[in-house]
N, C-alpha and C positions, 0 to 999 in steps of 0.2 A: 322686581326693581322698577321704580318709577322715575322717569326723567321728565322734568318740567320745562316747558317752553313758554317764555313770557316775552312777547313783543312789547317794546316800550319806546314811546316818543314823548320827550319832554315830561318825564314823570319823576323828576328828582325829589319832589315833595311826597309822592305816594309810594314809590318803589321800596324805600327803606322800611316802611310800615308793613308792606306785604311780606318782605323777606323776614322781618322780625316775627310776624304772625306764623309764617311757615316754619321758622326755626323752632318755635315753641311746640310744634307737632312732629317730633322726629319719627313717629310711626308712619308718617306719610312719605318721608323722603330718605330715610336711612338706607344707605347703600346706593343711592342714586345721586342726582345732581339737578341744579337749576341752571338752565341756559337762558340768559337774558339777551335778547336781540335788540340792540340799540339802533333804532331806525333813523339815524341821522339827527339825533336830538341836538338842539341848540343850547340846552342847559347841561347840568352835570350828571345826567342820568347814568351814563357809562361809568363815570368815576365813582358814584355812590354805590353802584352795583358791585364794581370791582373791589371796593374797600369794605364790603360787608364783613363785620366781625363774627366770630362764633364758628360753629362746626358745620353749618350749612354750606355745602360745596356750591359755589356760584361761578359760572363761566360766562364771560361776556363776549358776544360777537357784535362788532360794530360795522354797520353797513356804509358809514361815511356820509351818504346823502339820504334824505328822506325818500323812501320808495313805496311806502304804504304797507299796511299790515299783511297783505298777500305775500309780498316778497319777504317780509320778516318771518312769517310763519314757515314759508318754504325753506329758508336758510336754517331756521331752528329745527324743523323736522329732519332735514338732511343730516345735521349734526347729531341729533338725538338717535337716529337710526345707525349712526357709526358706533355709538357707545352702549346702546340698549340691547339686552338679550332678546331672542325671538319670543320668549314667553313674558316679556316685560310690557309696560304701559307708558304711553306718552300723555302727560297731562298738560293742557293749555289753560292759562290763566290770564285774566286782565291784570295789567300792571297797576291799576288805579285803586286796588283794594276792594273793589265791589264784588269780587268772587268770594262767595261764602264758603270758607274753608271747612266749616262744620259739616257741610253737605258732602265733602269729598270722600269720606269713609264709605258712605252708602253707594256712591258712584263707583268706587273701586270694587266694592263687593259685587255689584252687578257685572262689572267687567270680568272679575275672577270666575263668575258663574256662567260666562260664555258670551256676554255682549261684546261686540266689536267696537262700537262707539256708544258712549254714554253722554247724554246732553244734560246740562243744567238748564232746566226749562222754566222760564218765567210765565209761560202760558199754560202749563199743565195745572190741574187742580191742586191748589195749595201754594202755587208760585205766584209771583207778581213783581211789579215795578213800583218802587217807592221813591218819592221825590224826583220824579222824572218829568221833564217838560211834555206838554200836550202833543206837540208835533213828533217828538221822538217816540212817544207811546203809540200814537196812531201809525207811524211808519213801521214800527216793530210788528204790530198786530196785522196790519194790511199786507206787509211784505211776506210774513209767515203764511198767511192764508193763501195769497196769490201764488206763491212759489210752490206750496204743497199741491195746489190744484194743477199746475203746469208740469210738475216733476213727478208726481205720484209718490213722493216720499212720505211715509207715515210718521211724521214727527210734528209736534205742535210748535216747537221753537227751532228754526233752521239756521239762525245767524249768530247764535251765542258763541262767544270766544271760549267760554268755560266748558271744557270737555275732557273726557278720557278716551284715548284711542288704544286699541290693541296694536302692538308693534307690527304684528304680521299683516294686519289690514292696511296699514300705511305702506309697508313694503310692497304689498300687492298693488296698491294704487300707483306707486312710482313705477313698478314693473309694467303696468298697463299703459300709463299716460306719460311717463317720463317728465320732460320739462314742462308739459302742459297740464300737470295735475292741478296746479294752482295758477290759473291764467289771470284771474281778477286781482288787481293790485290793492283795491280798496276794501271796504268792510263787507262787500258781498262775497269775499273769498271763502268764508266759512260755509255759506250756503252752497257754493260751487263744489267745495270739497265733499260736503255731505252727500250731494247728489251722486258724485262719481263713485264714492265708496259704496253707497246704497246699490248702485247698478252692478257692483261687483259681488253683491250678495251679503253685504255687511248686516249683521243683526244690530238694530238700533234700540236703545232704551233711554228713558227720560227720568230725571229726578227733579221734583219741583223745588225751586229756590226763589227767594225774594231778593232782588237786587235793590239796594238802598244807595242811591247816588249821593246822599248826604255824607257818606263815608269818605268820599274822594275830595281832593284838593284840586282846584282848577276846573276848566271847562272841558267838555267832550271834544275829542279830535275829529269826530265824525261830521262831515258836511252833508247836509240833508239832500240837496239837489243832485250832486254827483252820485250819492249812494242810491237814490231813486233811479237814476239813469242806469247805473250798473245792474240793479235788480231787473230792470226791464230788459236789458241786454242778455242777462243770464236766463231769464224766463224764455226769451225767444230761442236761445240755443237749446234749452232743455226740451222745449216743445218739438223742435226739429229732431232732436236726438230720440225722443220717444216715438215719433212717427217712423223714423228709420228702423228702430227695433221692432215695431209692430209690423212693418212691411217685410222684414227679413224672414 
């Protein structure tokens, strides 16, 4: 059983296309559901998600005010773990249709073969970023390199939203960290989560994907300077955490 968690902020133009594309692939979601976490959108994101026609089960969680993707993922994960079986998987997707659903079959196969977290990697051989601005491209590569060096996590892409998680590893993460599993509110939240799960012994795998930003409507919600500051804060915490582990 696969439960999808999709954080969405002002994505009324993109979200219906994502849900339609997922609806056309029942083998990916049959028996599961899609949880859309509306992060205080000012547009009709929640309404269009709740009104999705067809057989795809869509549940909407509204946060009321914009709190950032970290809080949206946390709420979505908690709800997913309420309904998913222990041998199930939680799939996280971008709401803007840039997640290549054709890659998901291979990602799920790796998860069924024993991986705890499968990353859609734009930096793995065969992956890439298409129609992405220079600064976003540089930030992605620089952050991935720097964070890998400070955390020791063996993954080329550490901040992607597009992932498959084994339910049991997410449960283990909440059992170990509780309310602090996802401390970062912004886009650095996925790197933080990856580090914490890796320190629990999670087996990580990557599947190369190409993200084409021309597929989306509207601008990215990521603000470069706050995201850079969050990565710096995260790297500092990870460096201290590694020192503590090595001294123990």
